[in-house]
LOKOL-174061 format. One line per field, with one value per residue (C-alpha): residue in three letters; x, y, z. Coordinates in nm, 2 decimals. Layout:
BEGIN
res: Ala,...
x: X,...
y: Y,...
z: Z,...
This chain:
BEGIN
res: Met,Gly,Ala,Pro,His,Ser,Ser,Arg,Pro,Asp,Ala,Thr,Pro,Pro,Pro,Ala,Pro,Ala,Asp,Asp,Glu,Ala,Ser,Pro,Asp,His,Met,Gly,Glu,Thr,Ile,Ser,Val,Glu,Gly,Arg,Gly,Arg,Gly,Ala,Leu,Ile,Ser,Ser,Glu,Val,Leu,Thr,Ser,Val,Asn,Val,Ile,Gly,Arg,Glu,Gln,Leu,Ala,Glu,Glu,Asn,Val,Asn,Glu,Pro,Leu,Glu,Val,Leu,Arg,Arg,Thr,Pro,Ala,Val,Tyr,Met,Asp,Gly,Phe,Asn,Gln,Gly,Ile,Val,Ser,Ser,Asp,Ile,Gly,Val,Arg,Gly,Phe,Ser,Thr,Gln,Gly,Asp,Val,Ala,Pro,Val,Lys,Leu,Leu,Ile,Asp,Gly,Ile,Pro,Ser,Asn,Ile,His,Ile,Gly,Val,Pro,Asp,Met,Lys,Thr,Val,Ser,Pro,Leu,Asp,Ile,Glu,Arg,Met,Glu,Val,Val,Lys,Gly,Thr,Asn,Asp,Pro,Arg,Phe,Gly,Leu,Tyr,Asn,Val,Ala,Gly,Asn,Val,Asn,Val,Val,Thr,Arg,Arg,Gly,Gly,Asn,Glu,Arg,Gln,Leu,Arg,Leu,Leu,Gly,Gly,Ser,Phe,Gly,Thr,Val,Glu,Pro,Gln,Ala,Phe,Ile,Gly,Ile,Glu,Asn,Gly,Arg,Leu,Ala,Gln,Asn,Tyr,Ser,Ala,Ala,Tyr,Arg,Arg,Ser,Ser,Gly,Tyr,Arg,Asn,Asn,Ser,Glu,Gln,Gly,Arg,Phe,Thr,Gly,Ser,Gly,Lys,Trp,Phe,Leu,Thr,Leu,Asp,Lys,Gly,Gly,Arg,Val,Gly,Leu,Ile,Val,Arg,Gly,Ala,Tyr,Met,Asp,Ala,Asp,Ala,Pro,Gly,Tyr,Leu,Thr,Thr,Asp,Glu,Met,Arg,Ala,Ala,Pro,Arg,Ser,Val,Val,Asp,Tyr,Ala,Arg,Ala,Asp,Gly,Gly,Thr,Gln,Arg,Asn,Leu,His,Ala,Ser,Val,His,Phe,Asp,Arg,Asp,Phe,Ser,Pro,Asp,Leu,Thr,Trp,Ser,Leu,Lys,Ala,Tyr,Gly,Gln,Gly,Phe,Leu,Arg,Lys,Arg,Trp,Val,Arg,His,Ser,Ala,Glu,Ser,Ile,Gln,Gln,Glu,Arg,Val,Glu,Asp,Glu,Lys,Gln,Tyr,Gly,Ala,Leu,Ser,Val,Leu,Thr,Leu,Arg,Thr,Asp,Ala,Leu,Gly,Leu,Glu,Asp,Phe,Ala,Leu,Glu,Trp,Gly,Leu,Asp,Tyr,Gln,Leu,Gln,Asp,Asn,Arg,His,Leu,Arg,Tyr,Gln,Thr,Glu,Glu,Arg,Arg,Arg,Ser,Gly,Asp,Pro,Val,Arg,Asn,Gln,Asp,Phe,Asp,Phe,Gln,Ala,Leu,Gly,Thr,Tyr,Leu,Gln,Ala,Arg,Ala,Trp,Leu,Val,Asp,Arg,Val,Arg,Val,Val,Ala,Ala,Leu,Arg,Ala,Asp,Arg,Leu,Phe,Gly,Gly,Phe,Arg,Asp,Arg,Arg,Ser,Gly,Asp,Glu,Tyr,Gly,Ile,Ser,Asp,Glu,Asp,Leu,Ile,Leu,Gln,Pro,Lys,Leu,Ser,Leu,Ala,Tyr,Thr,Pro,Trp,Glu,Gly,His,Thr,Val,Tyr,Gly,Asn,Tyr,Gly,Arg,Thr,Phe,Gln,Thr,Gly,Val,Gly,Leu,Gly,Ala,Tyr,Gln,Thr,Gln,Gly,Glu,Pro,Leu,Ser,Val,Ser,Leu,Asn,Asp,Gly,Trp,Glu,Ala,Gly,Tyr,Lys,Leu,Glu,Pro,Arg,Asp,Trp,Leu,Thr,Ala,Arg,Val,Ala,Val,Trp,Gln,Gln,Tyr,Ala,Ser,Asn,Glu,Val,Arg,Leu,Arg,Phe,Asp,Asp,Ser,Gly,Asp,Ser,Glu,Asn,Val,Gly,Arg,Thr,Arg,Arg,Glu,Gly,Phe,Asp,Val,Glu,Leu,Thr,Val,Arg,Pro,Leu,Thr,Gln,Val,Thr,Leu,Trp,Gly,Ser,Phe,Ser,Arg,His,Val,Ala,Trp,Gln,Thr,Glu,Pro,Gly,Pro,Ala,His,Pro,Ala,Arg,Leu,Gly,Lys,Gln,Leu,Asp,His,Val,Pro,Asp,Phe,Ser,Ala,Lys,Thr,Gly,Val,Asp,Tyr,Ala,Pro,Leu,Thr,Ala,Leu,His,Leu,Ser,Leu,Trp,Leu,Tyr,Ala,Gln,Gly,Asp,Tyr,His,Leu,Thr,Lys,Glu,Asn,Asp,Gln,Gly,Gln,Tyr,Gly,Ala,Tyr,Thr,Leu,Leu,Asn,Leu,Asp,Ala,Ser,Tyr,Glu,Val,Thr,Gln,Trp,Ala,Arg,Val,Gly,Val,Gln,Leu,Arg,Asn,Leu,Leu,Gly,Thr,Thr,Tyr,Asp,Thr,Ser,Val,Trp,Tyr,Arg,Asp,Phe,Ser,Gly,Pro,Thr,Val,Leu,His,Thr,Pro,Gly,Asp,Gly,Arg,Ala,Gly,Tyr,Val,Thr,Thr,Thr,Met,Thr,Phe
x: 0.87,0.71,0.83,0.85,0.52,0.37,0.22,-0.09,-0.14,-0.38,-0.60,-0.60,-0.31,-0.05,0.16,0.54,0.71,0.85,1.23,1.27,1.12,1.41,1.33,1.39,1.72,1.72,1.59,1.31,1.35,1.11,1.02,0.77,0.48,0.45,0.08,-0.23,-0.21,-0.50,-0.71,-0.72,-0.46,-0.17,0.07,0.34,0.08,0.04,0.21,0.42,0.71,0.67,0.94,0.92,1.13,1.15,1.16,1.54,1.60,1.32,1.38,1.72,1.59,1.65,1.41,1.23,0.94,0.82,0.77,1.16,1.20,1.11,1.43,1.62,1.33,1.39,1.21,1.10,1.21,1.17,1.12,1.19,1.03,1.11,0.83,0.68,0.44,0.47,0.79,0.81,0.65,0.73,0.70,0.69,0.67,0.73,0.49,0.57,0.68,0.51,0.17,-0.02,-0.06,-0.08,0.01,0.05,-0.21,-0.10,-0.25,-0.17,-0.26,-0.49,-0.66,-0.62,-0.41,-0.41,-0.55,-0.79,-0.55,-0.40,-0.07,0.00,0.04,0.23,0.28,0.10,0.37,0.71,1.00,1.01,0.64,0.67,0.69,0.74,0.64,0.49,0.55,0.35,0.43,0.22,-0.15,-0.27,-0.34,-0.74,-0.76,-0.77,-0.92,-0.91,-0.53,-0.40,-0.29,0.06,0.10,0.03,0.22,0.09,0.25,0.21,0.27,0.39,0.12,0.15,0.46,0.60,0.87,0.96,1.19,1.34,1.55,1.72,1.87,2.06,2.28,2.34,2.11,1.99,1.81,1.66,1.43,1.33,1.10,0.94,0.73,0.56,0.40,0.19,0.05,-0.14,-0.37,-0.62,-0.54,-0.26,-0.19,0.07,0.17,0.41,0.51,0.77,0.88,1.13,1.27,1.51,1.63,1.70,1.97,1.85,1.74,1.38,1.33,1.27,1.01,0.86,0.65,0.47,0.31,0.14,-0.07,-0.25,-0.37,-0.58,-0.66,-0.85,-0.90,-1.25,-1.38,-1.46,-1.19,-1.29,-1.05,-1.14,-0.93,-0.91,-0.64,-0.62,-0.34,-0.26,-0.01,0.08,0.34,0.45,0.72,0.86,0.93,1.25,1.10,1.27,1.59,1.69,1.98,2.22,2.09,2.12,2.50,2.58,2.40,2.22,2.14,1.96,1.60,1.42,1.34,0.97,0.93,1.03,0.68,0.59,0.53,0.23,0.07,-0.09,-0.29,-0.39,-0.64,-0.73,-0.96,-1.03,-1.21,-1.09,-1.27,-1.18,-1.38,-1.26,-1.59,-1.39,-1.02,-1.10,-1.33,-1.24,-1.38,-1.21,-1.38,-1.23,-1.42,-1.25,-1.27,-1.00,-0.92,-0.64,-0.63,-0.36,-0.28,-0.02,0.10,0.29,0.43,0.56,0.74,0.83,0.54,0.28,0.06,0.10,-0.18,-0.32,-0.44,-0.67,-0.75,-0.99,-1.05,-1.24,-1.28,-1.49,-1.50,-1.50,-1.34,-1.47,-1.29,-1.42,-1.17,-1.20,-0.88,-0.93,-0.79,-1.14,-1.21,-0.95,-0.72,-0.40,-0.39,-0.72,-0.82,-1.16,-1.17,-1.44,-1.38,-1.59,-1.48,-1.63,-1.48,-1.67,-1.46,-1.60,-1.36,-1.35,-1.07,-1.02,-0.75,-0.71,-0.49,-0.27,0.02,0.26,0.00,-0.28,-0.58,-0.72,-1.08,-1.31,-1.17,-1.06,-1.14,-1.43,-1.49,-1.72,-1.73,-1.80,-1.63,-1.74,-1.58,-1.75,-1.55,-1.56,-1.35,-1.34,-1.03,-0.93,-0.59,-0.48,-0.20,-0.37,-0.12,0.21,0.43,0.19,0.01,-0.26,-0.45,-0.76,-0.96,-1.21,-1.26,-1.53,-1.53,-1.80,-1.77,-2.02,-2.03,-2.13,-1.95,-2.05,-1.86,-1.95,-1.84,-2.05,-2.32,-2.27,-2.33,-2.22,-2.25,-1.98,-1.85,-1.85,-2.08,-2.02,-1.90,-1.52,-1.42,-1.07,-0.97,-0.66,-0.45,-0.13,0.07,0.38,0.58,0.85,1.05,1.26,1.31,1.46,1.35,1.04,0.90,0.60,0.37,0.08,-0.18,-0.40,-0.62,-0.64,-0.81,-0.73,-0.99,-0.99,-0.96,-1.10,-1.33,-1.20,-1.40,-1.74,-1.94,-1.91,-2.01,-1.68,-1.59,-1.61,-1.30,-1.31,-1.18,-0.85,-0.80,-0.43,-0.35,-0.03,0.17,0.49,0.70,0.98,1.23,1.32,1.61,1.70,1.88,2.08,2.05,2.34,2.18,1.87,1.80,1.52,1.48,1.14,1.02,0.69,0.47,0.17,-0.08,-0.31,-0.61,-0.65,-0.42,-0.55,-0.34,-0.41,-0.36,-0.14,-0.34,-0.60,-0.89,-0.85,-0.92,-0.78,-0.71,-0.68,-0.34,-0.40,-0.27,0.05,0.29,0.53,0.78,1.09,1.30,1.40,1.70,1.76,2.04,2.16,2.46,2.62,2.96,3.06,2.86,2.95,2.92,2.60,2.62,2.30,2.17,1.88,1.86,1.55,1.48,1.16,1.04,0.71,0.60,0.31,0.17,-0.14,-0.16,-0.45,-0.50,-0.46,-0.09,0.07,0.43,0.40,0.35,0.63,0.79,0.85,0.63,0.78,0.94,1.00,1.38,1.54,1.66,1.69,1.96,2.05,2.34,2.55,2.75,2.67,2.95,2.94,3.30,3.17,2.83,2.77,2.92,2.73,2.86,2.67,2.80,2.53,2.45,2.14,2.12,1.85,1.86,1.74,1.42,1.24,1.05,0.79,0.56,0.72,1.07,1.18,1.36,1.65,1.69,1.75,1.75,2.03,2.23,2.42,2.47,2.70,2.61,2.75,2.58,2.75,2.61,2.74,2.55,2.69,2.48,2.17,1.95,2.16,2.29,2.47,2.48,2.64,2.50,2.68,2.46,2.59,2.94,3.11,2.94,2.76,2.58,2.23,1.87,1.59,1.34,1.33,1.04,0.98,0.76,0.59,0.45,0.58,0.89,0.95,1.25,1.39,1.35,1.54,1.53,1.88,1.94,2.10,2.49,2.71,2.55,2.61,2.39,2.44,2.16,2.11,1.85,1.74,1.53,1.37
y: -1.13,-1.21,-1.21,-1.41,-1.52,-1.78,-2.06,-2.04,-1.68,-1.52,-1.26,-1.05,-0.95,-1.23,-1.35,-1.32,-1.54,-1.86,-1.89,-2.06,-1.76,-1.52,-1.15,-1.04,-0.86,-0.51,-0.63,-0.85,-1.22,-1.48,-1.79,-2.03,-2.16,-2.55,-2.65,-2.44,-2.14,-2.03,-1.71,-1.41,-1.37,-1.15,-0.91,-1.18,-1.38,-1.08,-1.16,-0.82,-0.64,-0.71,-0.63,-0.70,-0.53,-0.73,-0.66,-0.71,-0.42,-0.21,-0.22,-0.06,0.25,0.58,0.83,1.16,1.07,0.68,0.68,0.71,0.35,0.28,0.46,0.12,-0.03,-0.08,0.16,0.38,0.74,1.01,1.39,1.54,1.87,1.92,2.18,2.10,1.83,1.82,1.62,1.35,1.18,0.88,0.82,0.50,0.43,0.79,0.96,1.31,1.32,1.67,1.53,1.69,1.33,1.06,0.72,0.49,0.35,0.30,0.03,-0.04,-0.39,-0.38,-0.06,0.23,0.52,0.81,1.16,1.29,1.43,1.07,1.13,0.84,0.90,0.65,0.85,0.63,0.35,0.33,0.12,-0.13,-0.21,-0.33,-0.69,-0.63,-0.38,-0.52,-0.30,-0.39,-0.19,-0.18,-0.17,-0.54,-0.56,-0.57,-0.57,-0.19,0.10,0.45,0.58,0.26,0.42,0.28,0.06,0.01,-0.05,-0.27,-0.21,-0.54,-0.46,-0.72,-0.93,-1.21,-1.37,-1.31,-1.06,-0.72,-0.49,-0.14,0.06,0.38,0.62,0.94,1.15,1.44,1.73,1.67,1.36,1.14,0.85,0.58,0.28,0.01,-0.31,-0.56,-0.88,-1.09,-1.42,-1.65,-1.92,-1.77,-1.41,-1.22,-0.86,-0.62,-0.27,-0.01,0.35,0.57,0.92,1.11,1.46,1.63,1.99,1.93,2.01,2.34,2.62,2.64,2.26,2.12,1.84,1.60,1.30,1.05,0.74,0.45,0.14,-0.14,-0.46,-0.74,-1.07,-1.35,-1.70,-1.82,-2.17,-2.32,-2.12,-1.77,-1.49,-1.14,-0.84,-0.47,-0.23,0.13,0.37,0.74,0.98,1.35,1.55,1.91,2.06,2.40,2.48,2.65,2.74,2.71,2.89,3.05,2.90,3.19,3.13,2.75,2.79,3.05,2.90,2.57,2.54,2.87,2.95,3.19,3.51,3.53,3.16,3.19,3.15,2.86,2.49,2.31,2.00,1.69,1.44,1.11,0.86,0.52,0.20,-0.10,-0.43,-0.74,-1.06,-1.39,-1.71,-2.03,-2.18,-2.48,-2.55,-2.42,-2.13,-1.82,-1.48,-1.16,-0.85,-0.53,-0.21,0.10,0.47,0.71,1.09,1.32,1.66,1.87,2.24,2.42,2.78,2.86,3.16,3.12,3.47,3.79,3.96,3.70,3.67,3.39,3.13,2.89,2.56,2.33,1.99,1.80,1.46,1.18,0.84,0.54,0.21,-0.15,-0.42,-0.78,-1.07,-1.41,-1.65,-2.02,-2.22,-2.57,-2.84,-3.00,-2.83,-3.00,-2.67,-2.69,-2.43,-2.27,-1.98,-1.75,-1.43,-1.17,-0.86,-0.56,-0.22,0.10,0.43,0.74,1.07,1.35,1.63,2.00,2.23,2.58,2.85,3.17,3.47,3.50,3.72,3.51,3.24,3.48,3.46,3.79,3.78,3.49,3.21,3.27,2.89,2.71,2.38,2.11,1.79,1.42,1.17,0.82,0.52,0.19,-0.09,-0.46,-0.70,-1.07,-1.25,-1.60,-1.77,-2.12,-2.31,-2.35,-2.60,-2.73,-2.44,-2.16,-1.97,-1.72,-1.46,-1.28,-1.00,-0.74,-0.45,-0.19,0.13,0.41,0.74,0.95,1.27,1.62,1.95,2.27,2.59,2.75,3.09,3.12,2.87,2.69,2.31,2.06,1.69,1.46,1.52,1.15,0.88,0.64,0.29,0.26,-0.08,-0.20,-0.54,-0.72,-1.02,-1.16,-1.46,-1.64,-1.91,-2.12,-2.30,-2.46,-2.42,-2.10,-1.91,-1.73,-1.51,-1.30,-1.04,-0.85,-0.58,-0.38,-0.07,0.17,0.51,0.86,1.13,1.49,1.57,1.86,2.08,1.90,1.61,1.78,1.93,2.30,2.56,2.50,2.20,1.88,1.70,1.35,1.04,0.94,0.57,0.45,0.15,-0.03,-0.33,-0.51,-0.78,-0.93,-1.23,-1.34,-1.57,-1.76,-2.06,-2.08,-1.99,-1.72,-1.54,-1.37,-1.13,-0.96,-0.74,-0.58,-0.33,-0.13,0.13,0.33,0.55,0.79,0.91,1.25,1.28,1.46,1.70,1.90,2.27,2.44,2.76,2.89,2.71,2.36,2.25,2.00,2.00,1.76,1.80,1.56,1.25,1.12,0.81,0.68,0.40,0.27,-0.05,-0.20,-0.41,-0.59,-0.82,-0.98,-1.21,-1.38,-1.50,-1.59,-1.67,-1.36,-1.14,-1.01,-0.77,-0.61,-0.33,-0.20,0.05,0.20,0.42,0.62,0.89,1.07,1.23,1.47,1.32,1.54,1.83,1.98,2.31,2.54,2.41,2.35,2.43,2.11,1.86,1.61,1.75,1.55,1.58,1.77,1.62,1.27,1.18,1.02,0.72,0.59,0.35,0.16,-0.06,-0.18,-0.45,-0.63,-0.81,-1.02,-1.11,-1.24,-1.40,-1.09,-0.83,-0.68,-0.40,-0.24,0.01,0.14,0.40,0.59,0.79,0.95,1.16,1.51,1.63,1.92,2.18,2.28,2.12,2.34,2.22,2.57,2.61,2.35,2.03,1.99,1.74,1.48,1.35,1.05,0.97,0.70,0.55,0.31,0.10,-0.13,-0.34,-0.58,-0.83,-0.77,-1.06,-1.25,-0.97,-0.66,-0.52,-0.19,-0.01,0.29,0.46,0.73,0.91,1.13,0.98,1.22,1.52,1.57,1.90,1.83,1.91,1.68,1.89,2.18,2.37,2.67,2.95,3.13,3.39,3.68,3.71,3.39,3.18,2.84,2.73,2.45,2.22,2.13,1.77,1.68,1.70,1.43,1.28,1.00,0.81,0.54,0.28,0.02,-0.25,-0.47,-0.78,-0.94
z: -1.09,-0.77,-0.42,-0.10,0.06,0.26,0.08,0.30,0.33,0.58,0.42,0.74,0.72,0.67,0.96,0.97,0.71,0.84,0.90,0.56,0.41,0.49,0.46,0.10,0.00,-0.15,-0.48,-0.38,-0.44,-0.59,-0.41,-0.60,-0.42,-0.43,-0.44,-0.40,-0.19,0.04,0.09,-0.13,-0.41,-0.29,-0.45,-0.54,-0.74,-0.99,-1.31,-1.33,-1.18,-0.80,-0.54,-0.16,0.11,0.42,0.79,0.83,0.60,0.69,1.06,1.01,0.79,0.91,0.74,0.82,0.60,0.62,0.24,0.20,0.31,-0.06,-0.19,-0.26,-0.44,-0.82,-1.04,-0.75,-0.73,-0.48,-0.44,-0.11,-0.06,0.31,0.36,0.69,0.67,0.29,0.29,0.02,-0.27,-0.47,-0.85,-1.06,-1.44,-1.57,-1.35,-1.18,-0.81,-0.75,-0.63,-0.93,-1.06,-0.81,-0.97,-0.66,-0.44,-0.08,0.16,0.50,0.61,0.30,0.39,0.15,0.27,0.01,0.10,-0.15,-0.41,-0.43,-0.26,-0.04,0.35,0.55,0.86,1.10,1.05,1.20,1.04,1.33,1.30,0.94,0.83,0.48,0.19,-0.14,-0.45,-0.75,-1.07,-1.39,-1.50,-1.47,-1.10,-1.07,-0.70,-0.66,-0.86,-0.74,-0.74,-0.87,-1.20,-1.23,-0.94,-0.56,-0.24,0.03,0.39,0.59,0.96,1.21,1.38,1.63,1.80,2.15,2.10,2.25,2.07,2.14,1.88,1.97,1.72,1.75,1.52,1.29,1.30,1.65,1.54,1.81,1.74,1.99,1.86,2.04,1.94,2.16,2.05,2.28,2.17,2.40,2.27,2.02,2.10,1.94,2.07,1.91,2.02,1.88,1.94,1.80,1.83,1.59,1.66,1.44,1.40,1.03,0.80,0.72,0.96,1.04,0.94,1.29,1.30,1.55,1.48,1.72,1.59,1.79,1.71,1.88,1.70,1.84,1.65,1.77,1.61,1.62,1.58,1.24,1.05,1.16,1.25,1.37,1.43,1.53,1.45,1.59,1.47,1.52,1.43,1.51,1.35,1.40,1.15,1.04,0.67,0.55,0.21,-0.14,-0.22,-0.54,-0.74,-0.60,-0.25,-0.30,-0.41,-0.12,0.17,0.12,0.49,0.51,0.56,0.32,0.50,0.41,0.50,0.87,0.99,0.76,0.88,0.99,1.19,1.09,1.28,1.17,1.32,1.20,1.31,1.10,1.16,0.99,0.94,0.76,0.73,0.57,0.45,0.32,0.24,-0.11,-0.04,0.18,0.24,0.37,0.48,0.59,0.72,0.84,0.92,0.93,0.93,0.80,0.94,0.78,0.87,0.69,0.68,0.34,0.17,-0.18,-0.24,-0.07,-0.27,-0.16,0.14,0.38,0.37,0.62,0.44,0.62,0.49,0.71,0.53,0.66,0.49,0.55,0.35,0.31,0.11,0.05,-0.13,-0.20,-0.34,-0.47,-0.50,-0.65,-0.88,-0.92,-1.24,-1.43,-1.43,-1.24,-0.95,-1.05,-0.86,-0.89,-0.71,-0.68,-0.50,-0.39,-0.24,-0.14,-0.02,0.10,0.15,0.35,0.28,0.39,0.24,0.36,0.31,0.51,0.45,0.75,0.88,1.10,1.13,1.25,1.03,0.87,0.75,0.62,0.43,0.07,0.00,0.17,-0.01,0.12,-0.09,-0.07,-0.32,-0.34,-0.53,-0.58,-0.76,-0.83,-1.00,-1.11,-1.18,-1.28,-1.27,-1.37,-1.56,-1.91,-2.03,-1.90,-1.82,-1.90,-1.64,-1.72,-1.52,-1.67,-1.50,-1.55,-1.31,-1.31,-1.10,-1.07,-0.91,-0.71,-0.51,-0.44,-0.41,-0.23,-0.25,0.09,-0.02,-0.33,-0.23,-0.56,-0.58,-0.83,-0.90,-1.01,-1.36,-1.48,-1.36,-1.63,-1.55,-1.59,-1.74,-1.70,-1.87,-1.75,-1.90,-1.80,-1.92,-1.79,-1.97,-1.79,-2.06,-1.79,-1.42,-1.32,-1.64,-1.68,-1.96,-1.89,-2.04,-1.94,-2.05,-1.84,-1.80,-1.51,-1.48,-1.34,-1.25,-1.15,-0.78,-0.57,-0.78,-1.10,-1.00,-1.04,-1.30,-1.28,-1.54,-1.72,-1.96,-1.74,-1.71,-1.87,-1.69,-1.84,-1.93,-1.88,-2.11,-2.04,-2.13,-2.00,-2.12,-1.91,-1.84,-1.50,-1.44,-1.14,-1.24,-0.92,-0.55,-0.61,-0.91,-0.97,-1.26,-1.44,-1.74,-1.84,-2.10,-2.06,-2.21,-2.08,-2.29,-2.12,-2.31,-2.16,-1.85,-1.55,-1.34,-1.03,-1.08,-0.82,-0.78,-0.54,-0.74,-0.61,-0.98,-1.22,-1.57,-1.86,-2.03,-2.34,-2.46,-2.31,-2.36,-2.10,-2.19,-2.02,-1.91,-1.58,-1.53,-1.18,-1.07,-0.76,-0.74,-0.44,-0.56,-0.19,0.11,0.28,-0.03,-0.21,-0.51,-0.60,-0.84,-1.05,-1.34,-1.47,-1.76,-1.77,-2.03,-2.05,-2.36,-2.45,-2.77,-2.83,-2.58,-2.78,-2.97,-2.68,-2.61,-2.96,-2.80,-2.59,-2.87,-2.85,-2.54,-2.22,-1.91,-1.63,-1.31,-1.44,-1.38,-1.69,-1.49,-1.14,-1.01,-0.70,-0.64,-0.34,-0.19,0.13,0.32,0.62,0.73,1.06,1.14,1.37,1.14,0.84,0.62,0.33,0.08,-0.15,-0.39,-0.52,-0.83,-1.03,-1.36,-1.42,-1.54,-1.70,-1.49,-1.72,-1.98,-2.24,-2.16,-2.17,-1.83,-1.85,-1.66,-1.30,-1.01,-1.10,-0.82,-0.68,-0.30,-0.16,0.18,0.42,0.70,0.95,1.22,1.49,1.69,2.04,2.20,2.09,2.22,2.13,1.80,1.75,1.41,1.24,0.95,0.73,0.47,0.18,0.24,-0.01,0.10,-0.22,-0.29,-0.44,-0.48,-0.35,-0.53,-0.80,-0.95,-1.15,-1.00,-1.28,-1.04,-0.82,-1.01,-1.21,-1.11,-1.04,-0.68,-0.50,-0.19,-0.09,0.02,0.35,0.38,0.50,0.82,1.08,1.31,1.57,1.64,1.92,1.89,2.18,2.14,2.46
């Protein structure tokens, strides 16, 4: 419970941890803060399941999709589509990985980074540019509203310092990836620049992709406790898509491309700019303000069957917003480590979604979908934290959100307002009890919300979709009696009042699927029996049930929700026989899942992968490494779904076969 962080964190965004706050291991460690902190309350101060992945691990990651750096995080599971720019998604707490329900809010340096349907987009960040990633699971974090259904991930990029780094990677499937980072700090001004390019032919035919990312950050310390900064980011991706294979095709030729998908693929362009301002009014009172504008332009050509017609799908989304946090930290009120925080945030989305019928990527006729809509979310929260009595800490909070917007169908001329303008109240309460040093028992309750997306967010002639309220609780025990042992066990449940899911058809609409219940448990363990050896592992069980699907779907009553793996597990051993030599043998596994809400097409998707990493520090400024992925050459699926049109069948995305990569990292 908790994670490494500075005892005096900056709100815009935090600087690199000091040397005595070493990068967290694979599990995410806990470091207690002695005395009062400063600035806005951060992820590690949320009394729930929090994991932090540090720079040392992240810089060595080798992924086609940046979200995949979360693969080793406890209780996080993945789905790899490998369909051009639609590549991967993550799931937590028993939520689907298909993108029809998006339960995780992503932030990059505190700025939201989800596209309209809620899918997190991390394509503007390269692994070498990340300082740490903070993963919060549960419903009791009041700082965020929209998309924060089951948790959030904050990517904190590197800022400050005087350092130059260059990392070169090459290996299987024609993969090449140079990354560069520059830090220049001179007096009050800190500058950082990063750039990366990744090109790969892919494991499968017709899966070539290229992605470029770049960023610049400028932060200036002002007089009288002020700081101001500007961040600019961009990314461009061009990728082909190999299509989905039938079961027979998967077994016969897992690297093949589907004939009708040879012209599939797409491009994506992301642009981002944000201004960050902090002000310390006093040692106790601080204010943080962030304002941003960003755009996601996605073009995708897709054909799902030999009988269907290829479509060009264009999603042109622009987002503008601001986040303000005022924080008071004081002991003057007679409560130890008291903090009171008020937050206010606003986001405006200006979205244009179009679809065209195409042949070999050439348009034929007018768009078959032409939707123009704005979607606005206004939220505020108030939270208070203190030690009530000796060894008992409490955090109480209330968040409120309201949605606005208008929708115009440019084909029909119809216009609609938002379907639900009611205030969405979300109470939160967290308690932690420390009976003796190194042992913590905690529990929390919180409410989050989920709303329709696209056409489903607006009042049409049909039955309006109601906002679904997601109530959840968690109870856990954290054990850290010695430096060499860290463990945590937690149980949790979440209940949705009327879950909302995106419909995967040409309507762009959403639907309520009724009441649902999710439950599970998490176990994490890190042991260091010897100075040179670290054993780590986690196991998470998650099940999602349809408890009241409604009279229209009686066959779904008591059935499991689709695309929720039964479990996810990660374990490994890290060994450093020499100061300069590091070895890591690690395993990732996840269980199978149902393909339909009726649970009538069997279960798929289970797999186990074994991987090996080795690195050697040749000099103080150069390190070389070798990475072996899928060491045993396992044949497996990264994604499976059931096509219920154009000849119903089960379709597969094969995962990469055995692969090897070589890296060189130079620090100047």
